[in-house]
PDB file of N, H, CA, C and O in Angstrom:
ATOM      1  N   MET A   1     -53.697 -60.342   7.394  1.00  0.00           N
ATOM      2  CA  MET A   1     -53.492 -59.012   6.968  1.00  0.00           C
ATOM      3  C   MET A   1     -51.854 -58.530   7.105  1.00  0.00           C
ATOM      4  O   MET A   1     -51.278 -59.091   8.036  1.00  0.00           O
ATOM      5  N   LYS A   2     -51.059 -57.615   6.349  1.00  0.00           N
ATOM      6  H   LYS A   2     -51.527 -57.159   5.593  1.00  0.00           H
ATOM      7  CA  LYS A   2     -49.881 -57.638   6.393  1.00  0.00           C
ATOM      8  C   LYS A   2     -49.675 -56.353   7.084  1.00  0.00           C
ATOM      9  O   LYS A   2     -50.475 -55.426   7.204  1.00  0.00           O
ATOM     10  N   VAL A   3     -48.717 -56.434   7.427  1.00  0.00           N
ATOM     11  H   VAL A   3     -48.067 -57.187   7.329  1.00  0.00           H
ATOM     12  CA  VAL A   3     -48.243 -54.981   8.560  1.00  0.00           C
ATOM     13  C   VAL A   3     -46.873 -55.154   7.961  1.00  0.00           C
ATOM     14  O   VAL A   3     -46.389 -56.258   7.716  1.00  0.00           O
ATOM     15  N   ALA A   4     -45.796 -53.087   7.560  1.00  0.00           N
ATOM     16  H   ALA A   4     -46.190 -52.189   7.759  1.00  0.00           H
ATOM     17  CA  ALA A   4     -45.178 -52.927   7.152  1.00  0.00           C
ATOM     18  C   ALA A   4     -44.907 -52.027   8.516  1.00  0.00           C
ATOM     19  O   ALA A   4     -45.587 -51.102   8.961  1.00  0.00           O
ATOM     20  N   SER A   5     -43.556 -52.670   9.085  1.00  0.00           N
ATOM     21  H   SER A   5     -43.003 -53.421   8.724  1.00  0.00           H
ATOM     22  CA  SER A   5     -43.021 -51.772  10.502  1.00  0.00           C
ATOM     23  C   SER A   5     -41.873 -51.157   9.863  1.00  0.00           C
ATOM     24  O   SER A   5     -40.894 -51.903   9.853  1.00  0.00           O
ATOM     25  N   ILE A   6     -41.656 -49.754   9.200  1.00  0.00           N
ATOM     26  H   ILE A   6     -42.452 -49.148   9.208  1.00  0.00           H
ATOM     27  CA  ILE A   6     -41.102 -48.540   9.230  1.00  0.00           C
ATOM     28  C   ILE A   6     -40.215 -47.572  10.198  1.00  0.00           C
ATOM     29  O   ILE A   6     -40.710 -46.653  10.851  1.00  0.00           O
ATOM     30  N   GLN A   7     -39.323 -47.793  10.194  1.00  0.00           N
ATOM     31  H   GLN A   7     -38.922 -48.540   9.664  1.00  0.00           H
ATOM     32  CA  GLN A   7     -38.350 -46.637  10.762  1.00  0.00           C
ATOM     33  C   GLN A   7     -37.206 -45.927   9.773  1.00  0.00           C
ATOM     34  O   GLN A   7     -36.103 -46.132   9.265  1.00  0.00           O
ATOM     35  N   ILE A   8     -38.016 -45.181   9.850  1.00  0.00           N
ATOM     36  H   ILE A   8     -38.912 -45.014  10.263  1.00  0.00           H
ATOM     37  CA  ILE A   8     -37.053 -43.996   9.292  1.00  0.00           C
ATOM     38  C   ILE A   8     -36.351 -42.864   9.494  1.00  0.00           C
ATOM     39  O   ILE A   8     -37.199 -41.996   9.698  1.00  0.00           O
ATOM     40  N   PRO A   9     -35.350 -42.419   9.549  1.00  0.00           N
ATOM     41  CA  PRO A   9     -34.296 -41.377   9.997  1.00  0.00           C
ATOM     42  C   PRO A   9     -35.162 -40.092  10.059  1.00  0.00           C
ATOM     43  O   PRO A   9     -35.260 -39.251   9.165  1.00  0.00           O
ATOM     44  N   ASN A  10     -35.922 -40.086  11.561  1.00  0.00           N
ATOM     45  H   ASN A  10     -35.842 -40.769  12.287  1.00  0.00           H
ATOM     46  CA  ASN A  10     -36.118 -38.471  11.906  1.00  0.00           C
ATOM     47  C   ASN A  10     -35.278 -37.913  12.104  1.00  0.00           C
ATOM     48  O   ASN A  10     -34.202 -38.507  12.183  1.00  0.00           O
ATOM     49  N   SER A  11     -35.353 -36.024  12.345  1.00  0.00           N
ATOM     50  H   SER A  11     -36.227 -35.541  12.281  1.00  0.00           H
ATOM     51  CA  SER A  11     -34.826 -35.240  12.245  1.00  0.00           C
ATOM     52  C   SER A  11     -36.202 -34.072  12.350  1.00  0.00           C
ATOM     53  O   SER A  11     -37.429 -34.165  12.381  1.00  0.00           O
ATOM     54  N   ALA A  12     -35.050 -32.812  12.384  1.00  0.00           N
ATOM     55  H   ALA A  12     -34.053 -32.736  12.358  1.00  0.00           H
ATOM     56  CA  ALA A  12     -36.572 -31.733  12.873  1.00  0.00           C
ATOM     57  C   ALA A  12     -36.644 -30.896  11.098  1.00  0.00           C
ATOM     58  O   ALA A  12     -36.870 -29.774  10.644  1.00  0.00           O
ATOM     59  N   ASN A  13     -36.483 -31.531  10.858  1.00  0.00           N
ATOM     60  H   ASN A  13     -36.299 -32.442  11.227  1.00  0.00           H
ATOM     61  CA  ASN A  13     -37.176 -31.254   8.983  1.00  0.00           C
ATOM     62  C   ASN A  13     -38.004 -31.543   8.440  1.00  0.00           C
ATOM     63  O   ASN A  13     -37.926 -32.297   7.470  1.00  0.00           O
ATOM     64  N   ALA A  14     -39.164 -31.006   8.909  1.00  0.00           N
ATOM     65  H   ALA A  14     -39.227 -30.394   9.697  1.00  0.00           H
ATOM     66  CA  ALA A  14     -40.727 -31.532   8.330  1.00  0.00           C
ATOM     67  C   ALA A  14     -40.428 -32.173   6.853  1.00  0.00           C
ATOM     68  O   ALA A  14     -40.654 -33.358   6.611  1.00  0.00           O
ATOM     69  N   LYS A  15     -39.917 -31.298   5.939  1.00  0.00           N
ATOM     70  H   LYS A  15     -39.733 -30.335   6.136  1.00  0.00           H
ATOM     71  CA  LYS A  15     -39.574 -31.955   4.816  1.00  0.00           C
ATOM     72  C   LYS A  15     -38.690 -33.427   4.720  1.00  0.00           C
ATOM     73  O   LYS A  15     -39.192 -34.513   4.430  1.00  0.00           O
ATOM     74  N   SER A  16     -37.839 -33.282   4.909  1.00  0.00           N
ATOM     75  H   SER A  16     -37.431 -32.400   5.145  1.00  0.00           H
ATOM     76  CA  SER A  16     -37.084 -34.577   5.128  1.00  0.00           C
ATOM     77  C   SER A  16     -38.136 -35.623   5.788  1.00  0.00           C
ATOM     78  O   SER A  16     -38.221 -36.558   4.992  1.00  0.00           O
ATOM     79  N   ASN A  17     -38.711 -35.783   6.561  1.00  0.00           N
ATOM     80  H   ASN A  17     -38.641 -35.023   7.207  1.00  0.00           H
ATOM     81  CA  ASN A  17     -39.094 -36.452   6.954  1.00  0.00           C
ATOM     82  C   ASN A  17     -40.302 -37.148   6.482  1.00  0.00           C
ATOM     83  O   ASN A  17     -40.821 -38.236   6.731  1.00  0.00           O
ATOM     84  N   LEU A  18     -40.630 -35.948   5.561  1.00  0.00           N
ATOM     85  H   LEU A  18     -40.208 -35.064   5.359  1.00  0.00           H
ATOM     86  CA  LEU A  18     -42.018 -36.353   4.834  1.00  0.00           C
ATOM     87  C   LEU A  18     -41.233 -37.413   3.867  1.00  0.00           C
ATOM     88  O   LEU A  18     -41.448 -38.620   3.748  1.00  0.00           O
ATOM     89  N   LYS A  19     -40.332 -36.659   3.262  1.00  0.00           N
ATOM     90  H   LYS A  19     -40.157 -35.679   3.359  1.00  0.00           H
ATOM     91  CA  LYS A  19     -39.964 -37.795   2.099  1.00  0.00           C
ATOM     92  C   LYS A  19     -39.263 -39.170   2.814  1.00  0.00           C
ATOM     93  O   LYS A  19     -39.093 -40.218   2.190  1.00  0.00           O
ATOM     94  N   ALA A  20     -38.990 -39.026   3.847  1.00  0.00           N
ATOM     95  H   ALA A  20     -39.128 -38.175   4.354  1.00  0.00           H
ATOM     96  CA  ALA A  20     -38.390 -40.547   4.239  1.00  0.00           C
ATOM     97  C   ALA A  20     -40.121 -41.606   4.405  1.00  0.00           C
ATOM     98  O   ALA A  20     -40.348 -42.811   4.292  1.00  0.00           O
ATOM     99  N   THR A  21     -40.865 -40.606   4.661  1.00  0.00           N
ATOM    100  H   THR A  21     -40.680 -39.628   4.753  1.00  0.00           H
ATOM    101  CA  THR A  21     -42.394 -41.189   5.243  1.00  0.00           C
ATOM    102  C   THR A  21     -43.174 -41.874   3.690  1.00  0.00           C
ATOM    103  O   THR A  21     -43.981 -42.802   3.648  1.00  0.00           O
ATOM    104  N   GLU A  22     -42.612 -41.056   2.494  1.00  0.00           N
ATOM    105  H   GLU A  22     -41.956 -40.302   2.529  1.00  0.00           H
ATOM    106  CA  GLU A  22     -43.551 -40.920   1.101  1.00  0.00           C
ATOM    107  C   GLU A  22     -42.132 -42.537   0.767  1.00  0.00           C
ATOM    108  O   GLU A  22     -42.456 -43.374  -0.075  1.00  0.00           O
ATOM    109  N   GLU A  23     -41.021 -42.671   1.367  1.00  0.00           N
ATOM    110  H   GLU A  23     -40.758 -41.992   2.052  1.00  0.00           H
ATOM    111  CA  GLU A  23     -40.592 -43.844   1.125  1.00  0.00           C
ATOM    112  C   GLU A  23     -40.965 -45.111   1.291  1.00  0.00           C
ATOM    113  O   GLU A  23     -41.380 -46.189   0.865  1.00  0.00           O
ATOM    114  N   GLY A  24     -40.512 -44.243   2.330  1.00  0.00           N
ATOM    115  H   GLY A  24     -40.175 -43.368   2.676  1.00  0.00           H
ATOM    116  CA  GLY A  24     -41.148 -46.151   3.415  1.00  0.00           C
ATOM    117  C   GLY A  24     -42.995 -46.495   2.847  1.00  0.00           C
ATOM    118  O   GLY A  24     -43.313 -47.427   3.585  1.00  0.00           O
ATOM    119  N   LEU A  25     -43.794 -46.289   2.263  1.00  0.00           N
ATOM    120  H   LEU A  25     -43.536 -45.532   1.664  1.00  0.00           H
ATOM    121  CA  LEU A  25     -44.972 -45.839   1.941  1.00  0.00           C
ATOM    122  C   LEU A  25     -44.981 -46.828   0.450  1.00  0.00           C
ATOM    123  O   LEU A  25     -45.481 -47.907   0.133  1.00  0.00           O
ATOM    124  N   ALA A  26     -44.234 -45.913  -0.148  1.00  0.00           N
ATOM    125  H   ALA A  26     -43.828 -45.037   0.109  1.00  0.00           H
ATOM    126  CA  ALA A  26     -43.725 -46.562  -1.578  1.00  0.00           C
ATOM    127  C   ALA A  26     -43.630 -48.200  -0.953  1.00  0.00           C
ATOM    128  O   ALA A  26     -44.584 -48.971  -1.065  1.00  0.00           O
ATOM    129  N   LEU A  27     -42.408 -48.565  -0.324  1.00  0.00           N
ATOM    130  H   LEU A  27     -41.633 -47.939  -0.233  1.00  0.00           H
ATOM    131  CA  LEU A  27     -41.836 -49.738   0.345  1.00  0.00           C
ATOM    132  C   LEU A  27     -42.622 -50.553   0.659  1.00  0.00           C
ATOM    133  O   LEU A  27     -42.304 -51.737   0.552  1.00  0.00           O
ATOM    134  N   ALA A  28     -44.024 -50.153   1.196  1.00  0.00           N
ATOM    135  H   ALA A  28     -44.282 -49.191   1.283  1.00  0.00           H
ATOM    136  CA  ALA A  28     -44.711 -51.125   2.056  1.00  0.00           C
ATOM    137  C   ALA A  28     -45.996 -51.259   0.607  1.00  0.00           C
ATOM    138  O   ALA A  28     -46.273 -52.393   0.218  1.00  0.00           O
ATOM    139  N   ALA A  29     -46.528 -50.298   0.078  1.00  0.00           N
ATOM    140  H   ALA A  29     -46.302 -49.376   0.395  1.00  0.00           H
ATOM    141  CA  ALA A  29     -47.439 -50.523  -1.123  1.00  0.00           C
ATOM    142  C   ALA A  29     -46.430 -51.815  -2.392  1.00  0.00           C
ATOM    143  O   ALA A  29     -46.926 -52.793  -2.951  1.00  0.00           O
ATOM    144  N   LYS A  30     -45.287 -51.429  -2.472  1.00  0.00           N
ATOM    145  H   LYS A  30     -44.884 -50.634  -2.018  1.00  0.00           H
ATOM    146  CA  LYS A  30     -44.189 -52.748  -3.128  1.00  0.00           C
ATOM    147  C   LYS A  30     -44.366 -53.850  -2.586  1.00  0.00           C
ATOM    148  O   LYS A  30     -44.539 -54.780  -3.373  1.00  0.00           O
ATOM    149  N   SER A  31     -44.389 -54.138  -1.278  1.00  0.00           N
ATOM    150  H   SER A  31     -44.248 -53.382  -0.639  1.00  0.00           H
ATOM    151  CA  SER A  31     -44.536 -55.068  -0.798  1.00  0.00           C
ATOM    152  C   SER A  31     -46.443 -55.912   0.039  1.00  0.00           C
ATOM    153  O   SER A  31     -46.840 -56.762   0.836  1.00  0.00           O
ATOM    154  N   ARG A  32     -47.000 -54.732  -1.033  1.00  0.00           N
ATOM    155  H   ARG A  32     -46.677 -54.042  -1.680  1.00  0.00           H
ATOM    156  CA  ARG A  32     -48.450 -55.229  -0.542  1.00  0.00           C
ATOM    157  C   ARG A  32     -49.178 -55.373   0.554  1.00  0.00           C
ATOM    158  O   ARG A  32     -50.087 -56.133   0.888  1.00  0.00           O
ATOM    159  N   ALA A  33     -48.288 -54.011   1.323  1.00  0.00           N
ATOM    160  H   ALA A  33     -47.549 -53.394   1.052  1.00  0.00           H
ATOM    161  CA  ALA A  33     -48.626 -54.511   2.712  1.00  0.00           C
ATOM    162  C   ALA A  33     -50.419 -53.588   2.738  1.00  0.00           C
ATOM    163  O   ALA A  33     -50.881 -52.675   2.054  1.00  0.00           O
ATOM    164  N   ASP A  34     -51.093 -54.597   4.132  1.00  0.00           N
ATOM    165  H   ASP A  34     -50.717 -55.339   4.688  1.00  0.00           H
ATOM    166  CA  ASP A  34     -52.135 -53.658   4.364  1.00  0.00           C
ATOM    167  C   ASP A  34     -52.080 -52.615   5.654  1.00  0.00           C
ATOM    168  O   ASP A  34     -53.227 -52.411   6.052  1.00  0.00           O
ATOM    169  N   LEU A  35     -51.413 -52.133   6.169  1.00  0.00           N
ATOM    170  H   LEU A  35     -50.481 -52.299   5.846  1.00  0.00           H
ATOM    171  CA  LEU A  35     -50.911 -51.153   6.917  1.00  0.00           C
ATOM    172  C   LEU A  35     -49.924 -51.566   7.252  1.00  0.00           C
ATOM    173  O   LEU A  35     -49.435 -52.688   7.384  1.00  0.00           O
ATOM    174  N   ALA A  36     -49.424 -49.917   7.489  1.00  0.00           N
ATOM    175  H   ALA A  36     -49.821 -49.005   7.381  1.00  0.00           H
ATOM    176  CA  ALA A  36     -47.880 -49.467   7.422  1.00  0.00           C
ATOM    177  C   ALA A  36     -47.602 -48.525   8.714  1.00  0.00           C
ATOM    178  O   ALA A  36     -48.161 -47.435   8.840  1.00  0.00           O
ATOM    179  N   LEU A  37     -46.957 -48.893   9.383  1.00  0.00           N
ATOM    180  H   LEU A  37     -46.503 -49.779   9.282  1.00  0.00           H
ATOM    181  CA  LEU A  37     -46.917 -48.157  10.791  1.00  0.00           C
ATOM    182  C   LEU A  37     -45.684 -47.239  10.891  1.00  0.00           C
ATOM    183  O   LEU A  37     -44.668 -47.742  10.411  1.00  0.00           O
ATOM    184  N   PHE A  38     -45.566 -46.156  11.345  1.00  0.00           N
ATOM    185  H   PHE A  38     -46.391 -45.748  11.735  1.00  0.00           H
ATOM    186  CA  PHE A  38     -44.584 -45.514  11.398  1.00  0.00           C
ATOM    187  C   PHE A  38     -44.204 -45.074  12.924  1.00  0.00           C
ATOM    188  O   PHE A  38     -44.991 -44.992  13.867  1.00  0.00           O
ATOM    189  N   PRO A  39     -42.945 -44.839  12.931  1.00  0.00           N
ATOM    190  CA  PRO A  39     -42.305 -43.664  14.924  1.00  0.00           C
ATOM    191  C   PRO A  39     -43.066 -42.852  14.929  1.00  0.00           C
ATOM    192  O   PRO A  39     -43.372 -42.346  13.849  1.00  0.00           O
ATOM    193  N   GLU A  40     -43.517 -42.516  15.826  1.00  0.00           N
ATOM    194  H   GLU A  40     -43.268 -42.928  16.702  1.00  0.00           H
ATOM    195  CA  GLU A  40     -44.342 -41.509  16.659  1.00  0.00           C
ATOM    196  C   GLU A  40     -43.570 -40.000  16.135  1.00  0.00           C
ATOM    197  O   GLU A  40     -42.351 -39.835  16.077  1.00  0.00           O
ATOM    198  N   CYS A  41     -43.998 -39.583  15.990  1.00  0.00           N
ATOM    199  H   CYS A  41     -44.988 -39.717  16.037  1.00  0.00           H
ATOM    200  CA  CYS A  41     -43.431 -37.979  15.870  1.00  0.00           C
ATOM    201  C   CYS A  41     -42.872 -37.684  14.217  1.00  0.00           C
ATOM    202  O   CYS A  41     -42.419 -36.634  13.761  1.00  0.00           O
ATOM    203  N   ALA A  42     -43.111 -39.173  13.435  1.00  0.00           N
ATOM    204  H   ALA A  42     -43.479 -40.026  13.805  1.00  0.00           H
ATOM    205  CA  ALA A  42     -42.589 -39.648  12.242  1.00  0.00           C
ATOM    206  C   ALA A  42     -42.169 -38.122  11.411  1.00  0.00           C
ATOM    207  O   ALA A  42     -41.068 -37.750  11.003  1.00  0.00           O
ATOM    208  N   LEU A  43     -43.907 -37.236  11.334  1.00  0.00           N
ATOM    209  H   LEU A  43     -44.801 -37.538  11.665  1.00  0.00           H
ATOM    210  CA  LEU A  43     -43.284 -35.947  10.535  1.00  0.00           C
ATOM    211  C   LEU A  43     -43.080 -34.855  10.987  1.00  0.00           C
ATOM    212  O   LEU A  43     -42.774 -33.989  10.168  1.00  0.00           O
ATOM    213  N   THR A  44     -43.161 -34.502  12.324  1.00  0.00           N
ATOM    214  H   THR A  44     -43.410 -35.206  12.989  1.00  0.00           H
ATOM    215  CA  THR A  44     -42.558 -33.209  12.759  1.00  0.00           C
ATOM    216  C   THR A  44     -41.342 -33.516  13.120  1.00  0.00           C
ATOM    217  O   THR A  44     -40.415 -32.728  12.939  1.00  0.00           O
ATOM    218  N   GLY A  45     -41.200 -34.563  13.613  1.00  0.00           N
ATOM    219  H   GLY A  45     -41.953 -35.203  13.760  1.00  0.00           H
ATOM    220  CA  GLY A  45     -39.459 -35.076  14.310  1.00  0.00           C
ATOM    221  C   GLY A  45     -40.036 -35.026  16.270  1.00  0.00           C
ATOM    222  O   GLY A  45     -41.248 -35.067  16.481  1.00  0.00           O
ATOM    223  N   PHE A  46     -39.256 -34.958  17.241  1.00  0.00           N
ATOM    224  H   PHE A  46     -38.271 -34.924  17.069  1.00  0.00           H
ATOM    225  CA  PHE A  46     -39.460 -34.992  18.893  1.00  0.00           C
ATOM    226  C   PHE A  46     -39.213 -33.470  18.862  1.00  0.00           C
ATOM    227  O   PHE A  46     -39.901 -32.812  19.643  1.00  0.00           O
ATOM    228  N   ALA A  47     -38.477 -32.917  18.204  1.00  0.00           N
ATOM    229  H   ALA A  47     -37.918 -33.452  17.570  1.00  0.00           H
ATOM    230  CA  ALA A  47     -38.587 -31.265  19.088  1.00  0.00           C
ATOM    231  C   ALA A  47     -40.152 -30.520  18.866  1.00  0.00           C
ATOM    232  O   ALA A  47     -41.157 -30.850  18.237  1.00  0.00           O
ATOM    233  N   ALA A  48     -39.801 -29.383  19.701  1.00  0.00           N
ATOM    234  H   ALA A  48     -38.985 -29.114  20.212  1.00  0.00           H
ATOM    235  CA  ALA A  48     -40.728 -28.478  19.956  1.00  0.00           C
ATOM    236  C   ALA A  48     -40.513 -27.784  18.526  1.00  0.00           C
ATOM    237  O   ALA A  48     -39.322 -27.569  18.303  1.00  0.00           O
ATOM    238  N   ARG A  49     -41.346 -27.403  17.551  1.00  0.00           N
ATOM    239  H   ARG A  49     -42.313 -27.578  17.732  1.00  0.00           H
ATOM    240  CA  ARG A  49     -41.160 -26.187  16.117  1.00  0.00           C
ATOM    241  C   ARG A  49     -42.024 -25.600  16.630  1.00  0.00           C
ATOM    242  O   ARG A  49     -43.036 -26.112  17.110  1.00  0.00           O
ATOM    243  N   PRO A  50     -41.697 -24.207  16.598  1.00  0.00           N
ATOM    244  CA  PRO A  50     -42.649 -23.058  15.919  1.00  0.00           C
ATOM    245  C   PRO A  50     -42.553 -22.704  14.940  1.00  0.00           C
ATOM    246  O   PRO A  50     -43.368 -21.965  14.388  1.00  0.00           O
ATOM    247  N   ASP A  51     -41.352 -23.205  14.369  1.00  0.00           N
ATOM    248  H   ASP A  51     -40.690 -23.805  14.817  1.00  0.00           H
ATOM    249  CA  ASP A  51     -41.456 -22.616  12.612  1.00  0.00           C
ATOM    250  C   ASP A  51     -42.438 -23.249  12.125  1.00  0.00           C
ATOM    251  O   ASP A  51     -43.081 -22.557  11.335  1.00  0.00           O
ATOM    252  N   LEU A  52     -43.089 -24.998  12.369  1.00  0.00           N
ATOM    253  H   LEU A  52     -42.566 -25.560  13.010  1.00  0.00           H
ATOM    254  CA  LEU A  52     -44.066 -25.003  11.379  1.00  0.00           C
ATOM    255  C   LEU A  52     -45.437 -25.126  11.732  1.00  0.00           C
ATOM    256  O   LEU A  52     -46.051 -26.015  12.321  1.00  0.00           O
ATOM    257  N   SER A  53     -45.892 -23.686  11.083  1.00  0.00           N
ATOM    258  H   SER A  53     -45.393 -22.964  10.604  1.00  0.00           H
ATOM    259  CA  SER A  53     -47.254 -23.449  11.081  1.00  0.00           C
ATOM    260  C   SER A  53     -48.087 -24.665  10.579  1.00  0.00           C
ATOM    261  O   SER A  53     -47.519 -25.649  10.103  1.00  0.00           O
ATOM    262  N   GLU A  54     -50.015 -24.551  10.740  1.00  0.00           N
ATOM    263  H   GLU A  54     -50.476 -23.752  11.126  1.00  0.00           H
ATOM    264  CA  GLU A  54     -50.337 -25.346  10.730  1.00  0.00           C
ATOM    265  C   GLU A  54     -50.743 -25.243   9.620  1.00  0.00           C
ATOM    266  O   GLU A  54     -51.320 -26.307   9.391  1.00  0.00           O
ATOM    267  N   ASP A  55     -50.785 -24.812   9.037  1.00  0.00           N
ATOM    268  H   ASP A  55     -50.316 -23.949   9.223  1.00  0.00           H
ATOM    269  CA  ASP A  55     -50.960 -24.928   7.270  1.00  0.00           C
ATOM    270  C   ASP A  55     -49.522 -26.665   6.865  1.00  0.00           C
ATOM    271  O   ASP A  55     -49.571 -27.835   6.486  1.00  0.00           O
ATOM    272  N   VAL A  56     -48.296 -25.420   7.393  1.00  0.00           N
ATOM    273  H   VAL A  56     -48.256 -24.469   7.701  1.00  0.00           H
ATOM    274  CA  VAL A  56     -47.640 -26.855   6.339  1.00  0.00           C
ATOM    275  C   VAL A  56     -47.463 -28.351   7.279  1.00  0.00           C
ATOM    276  O   VAL A  56     -46.841 -29.340   6.889  1.00  0.00           O
ATOM    277  N   MET A  57     -48.141 -28.225   8.530  1.00  0.00           N
ATOM    278  H   MET A  57     -48.646 -27.422   8.847  1.00  0.00           H
ATOM    279  CA  MET A  57     -48.356 -29.183   9.098  1.00  0.00           C
ATOM    280  C   MET A  57     -50.067 -30.533   8.438  1.00  0.00           C
ATOM    281  O   MET A  57     -50.122 -31.745   8.233  1.00  0.00           O
ATOM    282  N   GLN A  58     -50.857 -29.669   8.367  1.00  0.00           N
ATOM    283  H   GLN A  58     -50.813 -28.684   8.534  1.00  0.00           H
ATOM    284  CA  GLN A  58     -51.872 -29.871   7.723  1.00  0.00           C
ATOM    285  C   GLN A  58     -51.408 -30.506   5.439  1.00  0.00           C
ATOM    286  O   GLN A  58     -51.626 -31.477   4.714  1.00  0.00           O
ATOM    287  N   GLN A  59     -50.707 -29.104   5.338  1.00  0.00           N
ATOM    288  H   GLN A  59     -50.530 -28.315   5.927  1.00  0.00           H
ATOM    289  CA  GLN A  59     -50.205 -29.766   4.186  1.00  0.00           C
ATOM    290  C   GLN A  59     -49.122 -31.390   4.353  1.00  0.00           C
ATOM    291  O   GLN A  59     -49.028 -32.180   3.414  1.00  0.00           O
ATOM    292  N   ALA A  60     -48.653 -31.532   5.250  1.00  0.00           N
ATOM    293  H   ALA A  60     -48.729 -30.889   6.013  1.00  0.00           H
ATOM    294  CA  ALA A  60     -47.923 -33.104   5.332  1.00  0.00           C
ATOM    295  C   ALA A  60     -47.903 -34.035   5.558  1.00  0.00           C
ATOM    296  O   ALA A  60     -47.204 -35.034   5.386  1.00  0.00           O
ATOM    297  N   PHE A  61     -49.948 -33.325   6.628  1.00  0.00           N
ATOM    298  H   PHE A  61     -50.516 -32.514   6.767  1.00  0.00           H
ATOM    299  CA  PHE A  61     -50.137 -34.561   7.042  1.00  0.00           C
ATOM    300  C   PHE A  61     -51.066 -35.807   5.593  1.00  0.00           C
ATOM    301  O   PHE A  61     -51.054 -36.989   5.252  1.00  0.00           O
ATOM    302  N   GLY A  62     -51.857 -34.261   5.143  1.00  0.00           N
ATOM    303  H   GLY A  62     -51.867 -33.300   5.420  1.00  0.00           H
ATOM    304  CA  GLY A  62     -52.994 -34.690   3.880  1.00  0.00           C
ATOM    305  C   GLY A  62     -52.564 -35.606   3.014  1.00  0.00           C
ATOM    306  O   GLY A  62     -53.101 -36.696   2.815  1.00  0.00           O
ATOM    307  N   ARG A  63     -50.977 -34.915   2.149  1.00  0.00           N
ATOM    308  H   ARG A  63     -50.542 -34.029   2.310  1.00  0.00           H
ATOM    309  CA  ARG A  63     -50.025 -35.834   1.867  1.00  0.00           C
ATOM    310  C   ARG A  63     -49.284 -37.231   1.683  1.00  0.00           C
ATOM    311  O   ARG A  63     -48.848 -37.918   0.759  1.00  0.00           O
ATOM    312  N   ALA A  64     -49.382 -37.273   3.072  1.00  0.00           N
ATOM    313  H   ALA A  64     -49.736 -36.715   3.823  1.00  0.00           H
ATOM    314  CA  ALA A  64     -48.513 -38.545   3.695  1.00  0.00           C
ATOM    315  C   ALA A  64     -50.512 -39.829   3.435  1.00  0.00           C
ATOM    316  O   ALA A  64     -50.703 -40.949   2.960  1.00  0.00           O
ATOM    317  N   LEU A  65     -51.443 -38.791   4.053  1.00  0.00           N
ATOM    318  H   LEU A  65     -51.288 -37.881   4.439  1.00  0.00           H
ATOM    319  CA  LEU A  65     -53.031 -39.219   4.031  1.00  0.00           C
ATOM    320  C   LEU A  65     -53.128 -40.070   2.625  1.00  0.00           C
ATOM    321  O   LEU A  65     -53.374 -41.178   2.149  1.00  0.00           O
ATOM    322  N   LYS A  66     -52.923 -39.335   2.461  1.00  0.00           N
ATOM    323  H   LYS A  66     -52.723 -38.435   2.848  1.00  0.00           H
ATOM    324  CA  LYS A  66     -53.058 -39.088  -0.042  1.00  0.00           C
ATOM    325  C   LYS A  66     -52.825 -40.762  -0.557  1.00  0.00           C
ATOM    326  O   LYS A  66     -53.457 -41.623  -1.169  1.00  0.00           O
ATOM    327  N   LEU A  67     -51.298 -40.575   0.215  1.00  0.00           N
ATOM    328  H   LEU A  67     -50.784 -39.875   0.711  1.00  0.00           H
ATOM    329  CA  LEU A  67     -49.962 -41.617  -0.119  1.00  0.00           C
ATOM    330  C   LEU A  67     -50.109 -43.019   0.197  1.00  0.00           C
ATOM    331  O   LEU A  67     -49.732 -43.989  -0.460  1.00  0.00           O
ATOM    332  N   GLY A  68     -51.069 -42.952   1.942  1.00  0.00           N
ATOM    333  H   GLY A  68     -51.376 -42.164   2.476  1.00  0.00           H
ATOM    334  CA  GLY A  68     -51.362 -44.020   2.251  1.00  0.00           C
ATOM    335  C   GLY A  68     -52.568 -44.862   2.010  1.00  0.00           C
ATOM    336  O   GLY A  68     -52.944 -45.956   2.433  1.00  0.00           O
ATOM    337  N   SER A  69     -53.234 -43.620   0.857  1.00  0.00           N
ATOM    338  H   SER A  69     -52.929 -42.732   0.514  1.00  0.00           H
ATOM    339  CA  SER A  69     -54.764 -43.748   0.642  1.00  0.00           C
ATOM    340  C   SER A  69     -54.586 -44.699  -1.077  1.00  0.00           C
ATOM    341  O   SER A  69     -55.612 -44.947  -1.709  1.00  0.00           O
ATOM    342  N   ILE A  70     -53.591 -45.005  -1.470  1.00  0.00           N
ATOM    343  H   ILE A  70     -52.757 -44.804  -0.957  1.00  0.00           H
ATOM    344  CA  ILE A  70     -53.120 -45.454  -3.090  1.00  0.00           C
ATOM    345  C   ILE A  70     -53.655 -46.690  -2.773  1.00  0.00           C
ATOM    346  O   ILE A  70     -53.420 -47.303  -1.732  1.00  0.00           O
ATOM    347  N   GLY A  71     -54.358 -47.046  -3.655  1.00  0.00           N
ATOM    348  H   GLY A  71     -54.548 -46.548  -4.501  1.00  0.00           H
ATOM    349  CA  GLY A  71     -54.639 -48.318  -3.588  1.00  0.00           C
ATOM    350  C   GLY A  71     -55.883 -49.525  -2.834  1.00  0.00           C
ATOM    351  O   GLY A  71     -56.559 -50.499  -3.169  1.00  0.00           O
ATOM    352  N   SER A  72     -55.630 -48.749  -1.745  1.00  0.00           N
ATOM    353  H   SER A  72     -55.082 -47.958  -1.473  1.00  0.00           H
ATOM    354  CA  SER A  72     -57.002 -49.132  -0.787  1.00  0.00           C
ATOM    355  C   SER A  72     -58.379 -49.129  -1.429  1.00  0.00           C
ATOM    356  O   SER A  72     -58.526 -48.632  -2.546  1.00  0.00           O
ATOM    357  N   GLU A  73     -59.221 -49.577  -0.873  1.00  0.00           N
ATOM    358  H   GLU A  73     -59.102 -49.980   0.034  1.00  0.00           H
ATOM    359  CA  GLU A  73     -60.326 -50.329  -1.101  1.00  0.00           C
ATOM    360  C   GLU A  73     -61.506 -48.832  -0.217  1.00  0.00           C
ATOM    361  O   GLU A  73     -61.153 -48.009   0.628  1.00  0.00           O
ATOM    362  N   PRO A  74     -62.158 -48.919  -0.526  1.00  0.00           N
ATOM    363  CA  PRO A  74     -62.960 -47.845   0.381  1.00  0.00           C
ATOM    364  C   PRO A  74     -63.926 -49.159   0.923  1.00  0.00           C
ATOM    365  O   PRO A  74     -64.832 -48.966   1.733  1.00  0.00           O
TER     366      PRO A  74
END
């Protein structure tokens, strides 16, 4: 099993965190990793964020999960 450990800049901006996550997943896929590991709170950041609605986070998590499953076997 090949594991990619991906360190990304983490901010209070969920959109920029998602972009960094997408870039990290692309690198992991390019290196044919079976598993990609990201830092804790990679999408949300570590700050309490009352401006992040459940809908926004559901979209971000859904998009990240979809990207992570590209090319995987069922």
